[in-house]
C-alpha positions as CSV (number, residue, x, y, z in Angstrom):
1,M,-54.5,149.0,161.6
2,F,-57.9,147.3,161.9
3,A,-56.5,143.7,162.5
4,K,-53.5,141.9,163.9
5,V,-52.7,138.2,164.1
6,R,-52.4,136.4,167.4
7,S,-49.5,134.3,166.3
8,S,-47.5,134.4,163.1
9,T,-47.3,130.6,163.0
10,F,-50.2,128.3,162.3
11,I,-51.0,124.6,161.6
12,D,-54.6,124.4,160.5
13,T,-56.3,127.5,161.9
14,L,-55.5,131.3,161.8
15,K,-57.0,133.6,164.4
16,V,-57.0,137.4,163.7
17,E,-57.8,140.0,166.3
18,L,-60.1,142.7,165.0
19,A,-60.3,146.3,166.0
20,S,-63.7,148.0,165.9
21,T,-64.3,149.3,162.4
22,S,-67.1,151.2,160.7
23,R,-67.4,148.7,157.8
24,N,-68.8,145.2,158.4
25,S,-67.4,143.3,155.4
26,L,-64.0,141.8,155.4
27,K,-62.0,140.1,152.7
28,A,-59.0,137.9,153.4
29,V,-56.6,136.4,150.9
30,L,-53.9,133.9,151.8
31,R,-51.1,133.7,149.3
32,D,-48.0,131.4,149.3
33,D,-44.5,132.6,148.9
34,A,-44.8,132.5,145.1
35,G,-47.8,134.8,145.2
36,T,-50.4,132.1,144.3
37,I,-53.8,132.5,146.0
38,C,-54.3,129.5,148.4
39,R,-57.5,130.7,150.1
40,N,-60.0,133.4,149.5
41,Y,-62.5,134.4,152.2
42,E,-65.1,137.1,152.3
43,T,-67.4,137.6,155.3
44,N,-69.7,140.0,157.0
45,L,-68.7,140.8,160.5
46,E,-71.0,141.3,163.4
47,I,-70.9,144.5,165.5
48,G,-68.3,144.0,168.2
49,Q,-66.9,140.8,166.8
50,P,-63.4,140.5,168.5
51,E,-61.8,138.0,166.1
52,L,-62.0,136.2,162.8
53,T,-61.0,132.5,162.6
54,L,-59.9,131.0,159.3
55,K,-60.2,127.2,159.5
56,G,-59.4,124.3,157.2
57,L,-55.8,125.2,156.4
58,N,-54.4,121.7,157.2
59,D,-54.1,120.7,153.5
60,L,-51.6,123.6,152.8
61,P,-47.9,122.7,152.5
62,Y,-45.5,124.0,155.1
63,G,-43.9,127.3,154.3
64,V,-44.3,131.1,154.3
65,Y,-47.6,132.8,153.5
66,T,-48.9,136.3,153.3
67,L,-52.4,137.1,154.7
68,V,-53.9,140.2,153.1
69,L,-57.0,141.6,155.0
70,S,-59.0,144.4,153.4
71,Q,-62.0,146.5,154.3
72,G,-62.8,148.9,151.6
73,E,-59.7,151.1,151.1
74,D,-57.9,149.8,154.2
75,E,-55.5,146.9,153.8
76,V,-53.2,145.0,156.1
77,R,-50.5,142.5,155.0
78,L,-49.3,139.9,157.6
79,R,-46.5,137.4,157.1
80,M,-47.4,133.9,158.3
81,V,-45.6,130.6,158.6
82,K,-47.2,127.2,158.5
83,R,-45.3,124.6,160.5
84,V,-45.7,121.4,162.3
């Protein structure tokens, strides 16, 4: 596992802790409970970057989401809940 989430609940920002990896590109897809893509992020990580912060999620409705993080062949799925 190359990433884990600090907290499974969020309001407007998600913080993901990153393990050291050999690849520097990261793709993150946030899907709602119905499977619809709500946000799509792709970024290049700096060497030794300890976390990734996904901002601007305050316009999403409250509910259950799945955050899919991928680096090449590696993929992590995290269940998230947006709440007040």
